[in-house]
MIMAR-957567 format. One record per residue: chain; z, x, y of N, C-alpha, C in turn. Coordinates in Angstrom, 1 decimal. Layout:
# residues N
   unit      n.z      n.x      n.y     ca.z     ca.x     ca.y      c.z      c.x      c.y
      A        Z        X        Y        Z        X        Y        Z        X        Y
...
# end
This chain:
# residues 100
   unit      n.z      n.x      n.y     ca.z     ca.x     ca.y      c.z      c.x      c.y
      A      0.1      0.6     -1.3      0.1      0.1      0.1      0.0      0.9      1.3
      A      0.8      2.1      1.3      0.9      2.8      2.4     -0.5      3.6      2.8
      A     -1.4      3.7      1.8     -2.6      4.5      2.3     -3.7      3.2      2.9
      A     -3.3      2.1      3.3     -4.5      1.3      4.2     -4.3      1.4      5.5
      A     -3.2      2.0      6.3     -2.9      2.1      7.5     -4.2      2.6      8.3
      A     -4.6      3.9      7.6     -5.4      4.5      8.1     -7.1      4.4      7.9
      A     -7.1      3.4      7.0     -8.7      3.3      6.6     -9.6      3.0      7.5
      A     -9.5      2.3      8.3    -10.3      1.7      9.3    -10.6      2.8     10.4
      A    -10.1      3.8     10.5    -10.1      4.9     11.6    -11.2      5.9     11.3
      A    -12.0      6.3     12.5    -13.0      7.2     12.0    -12.2      8.4     12.0
      A    -12.4      9.4     11.0    -12.1     10.7     11.1    -12.7     11.9     10.2
      A    -12.6     12.6     10.3    -12.9     13.8      9.2    -12.1     14.5      8.6
      A    -12.7     15.0      7.3    -11.7     15.3      6.4    -11.8     16.8      6.6
      A    -10.8     17.7      6.4    -10.4     19.1      6.4     -9.4     19.3      5.6
      A     -9.9     20.8      5.1     -8.7     21.2      4.4     -8.6     22.7      4.9
      A     -7.3     23.0      4.6     -6.9     24.2      5.2     -6.1     25.0      3.9
      A     -6.2     26.3      4.3     -5.9     27.2      2.9     -5.6     28.4      3.4
      A     -4.3     29.0      3.3     -3.1     28.3      2.8     -2.4     27.4      3.9
      A     -1.7     26.2      3.1     -0.9     25.7      4.1      0.0     26.0      4.8
      A      0.0     25.9      6.2      0.5     26.9      7.1      2.2     26.1      7.1
      A      3.0     27.2      7.5      4.4     26.8      7.4      4.9     26.1      8.7
      A      5.6     24.7      8.2      5.8     24.0      9.9      6.9     24.3     10.1
      A      7.5     24.5     11.4      8.9     25.2     11.8      9.1     24.2     12.9
      A     10.1     24.0     13.3     10.7     22.9     14.3     10.3     21.7     13.6
      A     10.7     20.6     14.7     10.9     19.0     14.3      9.8     18.4     15.3
      A      9.7     17.1     14.9      8.7     16.3     15.7      9.3     16.1     16.9
      A      8.6     15.7     17.9      9.0     15.2     19.3      9.9     13.9     19.0
      A     11.1     13.6     19.9     11.6     12.5     19.9     11.7     12.0     21.1
      A     10.5     12.1     22.0     10.2     11.9     23.3      9.5     10.8     23.2
      A      9.9      9.5     23.3      8.7      8.3     23.7      7.5      8.5     24.7
      A      7.6      9.2     25.6      6.6      9.5     26.4      5.5     10.3     25.8
      A      5.9     11.3     25.0      4.9     12.4     24.6      4.0     11.5     23.5
      A      4.1     10.2     23.3      2.9      9.8     22.3      3.3      8.2     22.0
      A      2.4      7.9     21.2      2.8      6.5     20.3      3.2      6.5     19.2
      A      3.7      5.5     18.5      4.3      5.4     17.4      3.0      4.9     16.4
      A      3.0      5.2     15.0      2.4      4.4     13.8      3.1      3.8     13.3
      A      2.9      2.1     13.3      3.7      1.4     12.5      2.9      0.8     11.5
      A      3.5      0.4     10.3      2.8     -0.5      9.1      3.2     -1.7      9.5
      A      2.3     -2.8      9.2      2.6     -4.4      9.9      2.3     -5.3      8.5
      A      2.1     -4.6      7.0      2.2     -5.6      5.9      2.9     -5.2      5.1
      A      3.8     -6.2      4.5      4.6     -6.3      3.4      4.1     -5.3      2.4
      A      4.6     -4.6      1.4      6.4     -4.4      1.2      6.8     -3.4      2.1
      A      6.0     -2.8      3.1      6.2     -1.7      4.0      6.2     -2.0      5.4
      A      6.7     -3.2      5.5      6.5     -4.2      7.0      7.8     -3.1      7.9
      A      7.2     -2.7      8.9      7.8     -2.2     10.3      8.3     -0.8      9.8
      A      7.7     -0.1      9.2      8.0      1.5      8.9      7.2      2.2      9.6
      A      7.4      3.4     10.3      7.1      4.1     11.1      6.4      5.6     10.3
      A      5.6      6.0     10.6      4.9      7.5     10.2      5.9      8.6     10.9
      A      6.1      9.4     10.2      7.1     10.5     10.5      6.7     11.6      9.7
      A      7.4     12.8     10.3      7.4     14.1      9.6      8.5     14.5      8.7
      A      8.6     14.2      7.3     10.0     14.7      6.7      9.6     15.9      5.7
      A     10.4     16.8      5.8     10.1     18.2      5.0      8.6     18.5      4.9
      A      7.9     18.6      6.1      6.6     19.0      6.3      5.5     18.2      5.6
      A      5.9     16.9      5.3      5.1     16.1      4.8      4.8     14.5      5.6
      A      3.8     13.8      5.8      3.9     12.4      6.4      4.5     11.4      5.5
      A      5.4     11.1      6.1      6.1      9.8      5.2      6.4      8.5      6.0
      A      6.6      7.5      5.4      6.8      6.3      6.3      8.6      6.0      6.1
      A      9.0      5.9      7.3     10.6      5.7      7.4     10.8      4.7      8.6
      A     12.2      4.6      8.8     12.9      3.9     10.0     12.5      4.3     11.4
      A     12.5      3.5     12.2     11.9      3.8     13.8     12.8      5.1     14.3
      A     14.0      4.8     14.2     14.9      5.7     14.8     14.4      7.2     14.2
      A     13.7      7.5     13.3     13.0      8.7     13.0     11.7      9.0     13.1
      A     11.0      8.1     14.1      9.7      7.9     14.1      9.0      9.1     14.6
      A      7.8      9.6     14.0      7.1     10.5     15.2      6.5      9.9     16.3
      A      6.0     10.7     17.2      5.2     10.1     18.4      3.7     10.7     17.9
      A      2.6     10.2     18.3      1.1     10.6     18.0      0.1     10.4     19.3
      A     -0.6     11.2     19.4     -1.5     11.0     20.6     -2.7     10.9     19.7
      A     -3.7      9.9     20.1     -4.9      9.8     19.4     -6.3      9.6     20.3
      A     -7.3     10.0     20.0     -8.4      9.7     20.3     -9.9     10.0     19.5
      A    -10.2     11.2     19.3    -11.2     11.5     18.4    -10.6     12.3     17.4
      A     -9.1     12.6     17.4     -8.5     12.7     16.4     -7.2     12.4     16.5
      A     -6.1     12.3     15.6     -4.7     11.7     15.4     -4.0     13.2     15.2
      A     -2.9     12.9     16.1     -2.0     14.2     16.3     -0.4     14.0     16.4
      A      0.2     14.5     15.3      1.6     14.4     15.6      2.4     15.3     16.9
      A      3.0     15.1     17.7      3.1     15.7     18.8      4.8     16.1     18.3
      A      4.7     17.9     18.5      5.9     18.5     18.0      6.9     18.6     18.6
      A      8.2     19.1     18.9      9.3     19.1     19.8      8.9     20.4     20.9
      A      8.1     21.2     20.2      7.6     22.5     21.3      6.4     22.0     21.9
      A      5.7     20.9     21.8      4.6     20.6     22.4      3.1     21.0     21.6
      A      3.4     21.7     20.5      2.2     21.9     19.7      1.9     20.4     18.7
      A      0.8     20.3     18.2      0.5     19.4     17.6      0.2     20.0     16.1
      A      0.4     18.7     15.4     -0.1     18.7     13.8     -1.0     17.5     13.6
      A     -2.5     17.9     13.0     -3.5     17.0     13.1     -3.4     16.0     11.4
      A     -3.4     15.0     11.8     -3.6     14.0     10.6     -5.0     14.0      9.8
      A     -5.0     14.1      8.6     -6.2     14.6      8.0     -6.0     13.8      6.8
      A     -7.2     13.6      5.8     -7.2     12.8      4.6     -7.6     14.0      3.8
      A     -6.5     14.3      2.6     -6.9     15.0      1.7     -8.1     14.8      0.7
      A     -8.3     15.9      0.0     -9.6     15.5     -1.0     -9.0     15.1     -2.3
      A     -9.7     14.1     -3.1     -8.8     13.7     -4.2     -9.9     12.7     -5.0
      A     -9.7     13.3     -6.3    -10.7     12.4     -7.2     -9.9     10.6     -7.3
      A     -8.7     10.5     -7.0     -8.0      9.3     -7.3     -8.5      8.2     -6.4
      A     -8.0      7.0     -6.6     -8.7      5.7     -5.9     -7.8      6.0     -4.6
      A     -6.9      6.7     -4.5     -6.1      6.7     -3.1     -6.4      8.2     -2.5
      A     -6.0      8.5     -1.2     -6.3      9.8     -0.8     -5.2     10.3      0.0
      A     -4.7     11.4     -0.1     -3.4     11.8      0.4     -3.5     12.1      1.8
      A     -2.5     11.6      2.6     -2.4     12.2      4.2     -1.8     13.2      4.1
      A     -2.2     14.0      5.0     -1.6     15.4      5.2     -1.3     15.8      6.7
      A     -0.5     16.8      7.4     -0.7     17.0      8.9     -0.5     18.4      8.8
      A     -1.8     18.9      9.5     -2.2     20.5      9.7     -2.1     20.7     10.8
      A     -2.0     22.3     10.9     -2.1     22.7     12.4     -3.6     23.2     12.9
# end
């Protein structure tokens, strides 16, 4: 169910190797971007956020703030950005990942 929240967005798929180490936390400043929220049960009103270096859904109090245009990026506390990408997979679902 969580994989449907980005399926209507136009994006490019990228692969990075090796995966960079993510240091620091995501921004907690609401003016740094917008939240991404699910609106369909069973994950109604969960928010996209960075947990242990991976994008996950969770409570609003831990929500990440994103900027978007031609790309979607999570704003980090130090002002840097992690870009939301779709991983490659042969399964019916595609893994979402955040990369520098």
